C-alpha positions in Angstrom: 28.1 8.3 4.5 24.5 7.1 4.0 21.3 7.1 5.9 21.8 3.3 7.6 18.1 1.7 7.4 19.0 -1.6 9.2 16.1 -3.7 7.4 15.8 -7.5 6.7 14.0 -9.7 4.2 12.2 -11.7 7.2 11.0 -11.1 10.5 11.2 -7.4 10.6 10.3 -5.7 14.0 11.3 -1.7 14.9 14.3 -0.3 13.5 17.0 2.1 14.6 18.1 4.6 12.4 21.3 5.4 12.3 23.0 8.9 11.4 19.1 10.7 11.5 21.6 13.8 11.7 23.6 13.2 8.1 22.4 14.4 4.8 23.6 13.6 1.3 23.4 16.4 -1.3 24.5 15.9 -5.2 25.9 19.1 -5.7 27.6 20.9 -9.0 30.2 22.5 -7.3 32.4 23.3 -3.6 32.3 26.8 -4.1 30.8 28.8 -0.8 27.7 29.7 -2.8 26.8 26.4 -3.6 28.1 25.1 -0.1 25.5 27.0 1.5 22.5 26.3 -1.1 23.4 22.1 -0.3 23.2 22.8 3.3 20.2 24.1 3.4 18.9 21.7 0.5 20.6 19.1 3.4 19.1 20.7 6.5 15.3 20.5 5.0 16.4 16.7 4.7 16.7 16.3 8.4 14.3 18.3 9.7 11.4 16.4 7.6 13.1 13.0 8.0 13.4 14.3 12.4 9.9 15.3 12.4 7.9 13.1 10.5 6.5 16.2 8.9 6.8 17.0 4.9 5.4 20.4 5.9 8.3 21.5 8.5 9.3 24.4 5.7 6.4 26.4 5.9 7.0 27.2 9.9 8.5 30.6 9.8 11.4 29.6 12.3 12.5 26.5 9.8 12.4 28.9 7.2 14.6 31.4 8.9 17.3 28.6 9.7 17.1 27.9 5.7 18.4 30.6 5.2 21.8 30.8 7.6 22.1 26.9 7.4 25.9 27.2 8.9 24.3 27.6 12.2 23.3 24.2 12.4 25.9 21.4 11.1 28.9 20.4 12.9 31.1 18.8 9.6 31.1 18.6 5.6 32.9 16.6 3.2 33.0 15.9 -0.4 32.9 12.7 -2.4 32.7 12.1 -6.0 30.8 9.7 -6.8 31.1 7.3 -10.9 27.5 7.3 -12.1 26.7 4.3 -14.5 23.7 6.0 -16.1 21.2 3.4 -14.1 19.4 6.4 -12.4 15.7 6.3 -12.0 15.6 9.4 -13.0 17.8 9.6 -16.4 16.0 9.2 -19.4 15.9 6.1 -21.2 18.2 7.5 -24.1 20.8 8.5 -21.6 24.1 7.1 -22.4 26.0 4.2 -20.4 28.7 6.0 -19.4 27.8 8.7 -17.4 30.3 12.0 -16.0 31.3 11.7 -12.4 29.1 13.3 -9.9 30.0 15.2 -6.3 28.2 14.8 -2.8 28.1 16.9 -0.1 27.9 15.1 2.9 26.5 17.5 6.3 26.6 16.2 9.4 23.9 18.6 12.0 24.0 18.5 15.4 21.7 17.0 16.9 20.7 18.8 19.8 20.8 22.2 17.9 18.3 20.4 15.5 16.1 19.4 18.2 16.0 22.7 19.9 14.5 24.4 16.5 11.6 22.0 16.0 10.5 22.9 19.7 10.8 26.2 19.3 8.9 25.8 16.3 6.7 23.4 18.7 6.9 21.1 16.3 7.8 17.2 16.7 10.8 15.4 17.5 10.9 11.7 16.4 13.8 9.6 17.4 15.7 7.0 15.6 13.8 3.7 16.5 10.6 3.5 14.2 8.1 1.1 13.1 8.7 -1.0 10.2 6.5 -1.3 7.0 5.5 -3.7 4.8 4.9 -2.8 1.9 1.8 -5.1 -0.5 2.0 -3.5 -3.8 -0.2 -4.9 -6.4 1.4 -3.1 -9.9 -0.6 -3.3 -13.5 -0.1 -2.9 -16.7 -2.9 -3.3 -19.1 -4.7 -6.7 -18.3 -1.5 -8.0 -16.7 -0.4 -7.7 -12.6 2.1 -8.5 -10.4 3.2 -8.2 -7.0 6.1 -6.7 -6.1 8.4 -8.4 -4.0 11.8 -7.6 -2.3 13.7 -8.6 -5.1 11.8 -6.3 -7.5 14.1 -3.6 -9.2 11.2 -1.5 -10.9 10.8 2.1 -11.1 8.0 1.9 -8.3 10.3 0.1 -5.8 12.9 1.9 -6.2 11.7 5.3 -5.7 10.0 4.0 -2.7 13.2 2.8 -1.4 15.1 5.8 -1.8 12.1 8.3 -0.7 11.8 6.0 2.6 15.8 6.0 3.0 15.8 9.5 2.7 13.0 10.0 5.6 14.2 7.7 7.5 11.0 4.9 7.5 11.9 1.4 7.4 10.5 0.0 4.1 10.2 -3.8 2.5 8.5 -5.5 0.6 7.8 -9.5 0.9 9.9 -11.7 -0.6 6.8 -13.3 -2.6 7.8 -16.5 -2.7 5.8 -20.0 -2.7 4.9 -19.6 0.9 3.1 -15.8 0.3 2.0 -16.9 -3.5 0.3 -19.7 -1.0 -0.9 -17.5 1.6 -2.2 -14.4 -0.2 -3.0 -14.0 -4.3 -2.3 -11.1 -6.7 -6.0 -10.6 -7.1 -6.6 -10.4 -3.4 -3.6 -7.3 -3.2 -5.0 -5.4 -5.9 -8.3 -5.6 -4.8 -7.2 -5.0 -1.1 -8.6 -8.3 1.2 -6.6 -6.7 4.4 -8.0 -9.8 6.4 -6.0 -12.1 3.8 -3.0 -10.0 3.5 -2.8 -9.5 7.5 -2.3 -13.4 8.1 -0.1 -13.0 5.3 2.3 -10.9 6.9 2.5 -13.1 10.0 5.6 -14.3 9.1 7.5 -11.1 8.8 6.0 -9.7 12.4 6.0 -6.0 11.0 5.0 -2.8 12.7 2.5 -1.6 10.1 0.8 -2.8 6.9 0.6 -0.6 3.8 -1.4 -2.3 0.9 -1.1 -0.9 -2.1 -2.4 -0.9 -5.8 -0.8 1.1 -8.8 -1.8 1.3 -12.2 -1.6 4.0 -15.1 -5.2 5.4 -16.1 -6.0 9.0 -17.2 -4.0 10.5 -20.0 -0.7 8.6 -19.0 -1.2 9.2 -15.5 -0.1 7.2 -12.3 -3.2 6.2 -9.9 -2.6 4.3 -6.1 -4.6 3.5 -4.2 -3.4 2.6 -0.6 -4.5 1.2 2.8 -2.4 1.5 5.8 -2.9 0.1 9.6 -2.8 -3.0 11.0 -4.7 -5.2 13.7 -7.7 -4.2 11.6 -7.4 -1.0 11.9 -6.9 0.9 8.2 -6.6 4.1 6.9 -7.1 4.7 3.3 -6.0 7.1 0.5 -6.1 7.7 -3.2 -2.9 9.5 -4.6 -2.5 10.5 -8.5 0.4 11.8 -10.4 2.2 12.5 -13.9 4.9 9.5 -13.1 5.1 6.6 -11.9 8.4 8.2 -9.6 6.7 11.0 -8.5 3.6 9.1 -7.2 5.5 6.1 -5.0 7.3 9.7 -3.6 3.8 10.8 -3.3 3.2 7.8 -1.3 6.1 7.5 1.5 5.3 11.2 2.1 1.6 10.2 2.9 2.9 7.5 5.1 5.7 9.3 6.8 3.1 12.1 8.2 1.1 9.4 9.1 4.2 7.5 11.3 5.4 10.6 12.3 2.0 12.0 13.8 1.9 8.9 16.0 5.5 8.4 17.0 7.4 11.7 17.0 6.6 13.3 20.4 5.1 17.0 20.6 5.7 19.8 22.9 3.4 18.7 25.2 4.6 17.1 28.5 2.9 14.3 30.6 3.8 12.8 33.9 2.2 9.7 34.5 2.3 6.6 36.9 4.4 3.4 34.8 3.8 0.2 36.7 5.9 -3.4 35.9 5.1 -6.4 37.0 7.2 -9.5 36.7 10.8 -7.9 37.7 13.0 -10.1 39.5 16.4 -9.0 41.3 18.4 -6.0 41.2 20.3 -6.1 38.2 16.5 -6.8 36.3 15.3 -3.6 37.9 18.7 -1.5 36.4 17.8 -3.1 33.4 14.0 -1.9 33.3 14.8 1.8 34.5 17.8 2.1 31.7 15.0 0.9 29.1 12.6 3.5 30.1 15.4 6.1 30.2 16.6 5.2 26.6 13.1 5.9 25.6 13.7 8.8 23.3 10.2 10.6 24.3 10.9 10.0 28.2 12.8 13.2 29.6 12.6 11.8 33.5 12.8 8.3 35.4 11.9 7.8 39.1 11.6 5.0 40.7 8.5 5.2 43.2 8.0 2.0 45.1 9.6 -1.7 44.7 6.7 -3.9 45.9 7.7 -8.1 45.5 8.1 -8.4 41.6 6.1 -5.2 41.0 7.6 -1.4 40.3 6.1 1.6 40.2 8.1 4.3 38.2 6.9 8.0 38.0 7.8 9.5 34.1 7.7 12.4 32.6 7.3 12.7 28.8 6.9 14.3 25.3 3.9 14.1 23.8 0.8 12.4 24.8 0.2 9.0 26.9 -1.1 7.1 23.6 2.5 8.1 21.9 4.1 6.6 24.7 2.6 3.3 24.7 2.9 3.1 20.7 6.7 3.9 21.4 6.8 1.5 24.3 5.1 -1.3 22.0 7.9 -1.4 19.0 10.5 -2.6 21.4 8.3 -5.7 22.5 9.9 -5.8 25.9 7.0 -4.4 27.9 4.4 -6.0 27.7 1.2 -3.7 27.7 -1.9 -4.8 30.4 -4.0 -1.8 31.1 -3.9 1.8 30.7 -5.8 4.4 32.3 -5.7 7.4 30.4 -7.7 9.4 32.8 -5.8 8.6 35.8 -2.4 8.7 33.4 -1.6 5.4 34.6 -0.6 2.7 32.2 0.4 -1.7 33.7 3.0 -3.5 31.8 4.8 -6.4 31.9 8.7 -7.1 31.9 9.8 -9.4 28.3 12.9 -8.4 28.6 15.5 -10.8 30.6 15.8 -11.0 33.9 
């Protein structure tokens, strides 16, 4: 069973990711020793995915857990996979017929994983995650091309595979006539961010990543990237020996940025949350259920009802801004104002009344 990302070409908002706690590891045997090694690999992948921290294995508690991975999974199975020789990592000379390989599928217990991360004072990232639209201009000699949703090249494949492993919902523009009439290859290459933001409106992504990738310096691959939305951007540069390596490193950079923003930390926040525009008992119950479903929320108590205004006392993991960012992904509540000093936020209910 593979990690499920529900991604569509357009439009895309936040994405609910299934099987955060399931790992798949290609293996060479079903021996006890190999099973433990494979389970440790799977546990590492799950811990990175759930924490959003690629450096999670450096923590002593996590390192100890990786030595006893059987303490954290509930079931495992094996599956035979027929290889067709098209894997991105295979050399060009590999024959088309490749022997079948095996995958070990491991399901880890969510409560045990979350408890381990919290004991290690590491964040826990829920299954509702922001979508990231990748605008990629790839240079090869004097030629430049945009990677669209249907692109099958090595860079795009490597991005998709790593993003699936990290639990990051990534997609590319369709790159049809509408896209190319709104933004040009040269504007993506030059990272003209205002034009790219305007061209992205048809997709409604949560985040944008604008990438220029080319081969430079003795065959090394170079990436310049800009990440953000609504005029707020972070930039970075990567240099790796291969196209696949630079794609993987890029996804890891974005995973870390997303995790830092959305994954709940061990800090606790008590806040007053006001919701206006709620009519009727059924809508009141729906708002309360919605707040309780948020991954970082620990406790919700209805404090007051006054007309169409509800006031809740909420306890949450992480800080107030993280909760605001998490709520913004769903778009059921529209932020009206926030007072960080008073730990108070005001929303309007956008769901069904």
